[in-house]
C-alpha positions in Angstrom: -3.2 -16.2 33.3 -1.8 -19.7 32.7 1.6 -21.3 32.5 2.6 -20.1 29.1 3.4 -16.4 29.2 1.0 -14.5 26.8 3.0 -11.5 25.6 1.4 -10.1 22.4 1.1 -6.7 24.0 4.7 -6.7 25.2 6.0 -7.9 21.8 3.9 -5.2 20.0 5.4 -2.5 22.2 8.9 -3.6 21.3 9.8 -5.1 24.7 12.9 -7.3 24.7 11.8 -10.9 25.1 13.7 -13.8 26.7 13.5 -16.8 24.2 13.9 -19.3 27.1 11.0 -18.0 29.3 8.9 -16.5 26.5 8.5 -13.5 28.9 10.1 -10.0 28.9 13.7 -9.4 30.0 13.7 -7.4 33.2 16.0 -5.6 35.6 16.1 -5.8 39.4 13.1 -3.4 39.5 11.2 -5.8 37.1 11.3 -3.0 34.5 11.6 -4.0 30.9 13.9 -2.2 28.3 11.0 0.3 27.9 11.0 2.8 30.8 7.8 2.6 32.9 6.9 -0.8 31.5 7.1 -3.5 34.2 6.4 -7.3 34.2 5.9 -10.0 36.8 4.0 -13.2 37.4 3.4 -15.8 34.8 3.7 -13.1 32.0 7.4 -13.0 33.1 8.1 -16.7 33.6 6.3 -19.8 34.8 5.8 -19.9 38.6 5.1 -23.1 40.5 3.8 -21.3 43.7 1.4 -18.4 43.9 3.5 -17.1 46.8 6.3 -16.4 44.4 3.9 -14.5 42.2 2.6 -12.5 45.1 6.1 -11.5 46.3 7.1 -10.5 42.8 4.0 -8.4 42.4 4.6 -6.6 45.7 8.2 -5.8 44.6 6.9 -4.6 41.2 4.3 -2.4 42.8 7.0 -0.7 45.0 9.2 -0.1 42.0 6.4 1.1 39.8 5.2 3.5 42.5 8.8 4.9 42.7 8.8 5.4 39.0 5.4 7.1 38.9 6.4 9.4 41.8 9.4 10.5 39.8 12.0 8.8 41.9 14.8 7.5 39.7 15.3 3.8 39.6 18.9 2.7 39.6 20.6 2.2 36.2 21.1 -1.6 35.7 24.3 -2.2 33.7 25.4 -5.5 35.2 24.1 -8.6 33.3 23.0 -11.7 35.1 23.8 -14.7 32.9 22.6 -18.3 33.1 25.7 -20.5 33.3 26.3 -24.2 33.5 23.2 -26.1 34.6 20.9 -23.0 34.7 17.9 -22.6 32.4 17.2 -19.0 33.1 17.4 -16.2 35.7 15.2 -13.3 36.7 16.3 -10.5 36.7 18.7 -10.3 33.7 20.2 -7.0 34.7 21.0 -5.4 38.1 22.5 -2.2 39.4 24.9 -3.7 41.9 23.6 -1.1 44.4 20.6 -3.0 45.8 20.1 -6.4 47.2 17.9 -8.4 44.8 15.8 -11.5 44.7 17.2 -14.0 42.2 14.7 -16.4 40.7 15.9 -19.2 38.5 15.5 -22.7 37.3 18.0 -25.4 36.6 17.9 -27.3 33.3 18.7 -30.8 34.6 17.9 -32.9 37.7 20.6 -32.6 40.3 21.2 -34.2 43.7 23.1 -32.4 46.4 24.5 -29.3 44.7 25.2 -25.6 45.2 23.7 -22.8 43.2 26.6 -20.3 42.8 26.5 -16.7 41.7 30.0 -15.5 40.6 31.4 -12.1 39.5 34.8 -12.1 37.8 35.3 -15.7 39.1 34.6 -14.7 42.7 31.6 -16.2 44.6 29.1 -13.5 45.6 26.2 -15.7 46.7 25.6 -19.5 47.3 22.6 -21.6 48.0 23.0 -25.2 49.0 20.4 -27.6 47.7 19.6 -31.2 48.6 18.1 -31.5 45.1 17.4 -29.2 42.2 15.0 -30.0 39.5 13.7 -28.0 36.5 10.1 -28.1 37.7 10.9 -26.2 40.9 11.8 -22.5 40.9 14.7 -21.6 43.1 14.8 -18.2 44.8 17.3 -16.5 47.1 18.6 -13.0 48.0 21.8 -11.7 46.6 23.4 -9.0 48.7 24.7 -5.9 47.0 27.5 -5.7 49.6 29.1 -8.7 47.8 29.0 -7.2 44.3 32.0 -5.2 43.3 32.3 -3.1 40.2 30.5 -3.6 37.0 31.5 -7.2 36.0 28.6 -9.4 34.9 27.2 -12.1 37.2 27.0 -15.7 36.2 24.7 -18.2 37.9 25.7 -21.9 37.8 25.2 -25.2 39.4 28.1 -26.9 41.1 27.9 -30.6 42.3 
């Protein structure tokens, strides 16, 4: 509980950590690099609204249940990278087979701008913003239908 992620257990287990968020790196299922170890909420990254924490927890519960029931979670080999103007993204890896919720923060104050997700130079998702500030998390859905192949995704701010 709190705004600064407390991850001594994660670090002790050998979970890959994100130096920007101080939380674990996760894929679209909110699973860490250790199979069966999931993370969400403020242990993952700072949330400004409890609604975001609740939605993240519901998604994690669904994915963890699939894992426990022996259903295979998709392999996540596509990296999601923070580009120009972006402080961090959650998740950091995706499969490209499922729609996913992108959570992110910008690293500067922006007026009217667009948050753009690109793959191999092609736009796969866009969110128009009247303003974007580091203190407010930005979330939007990225559709799997727009992702082609295995090229990494880059999330950036365009003004």
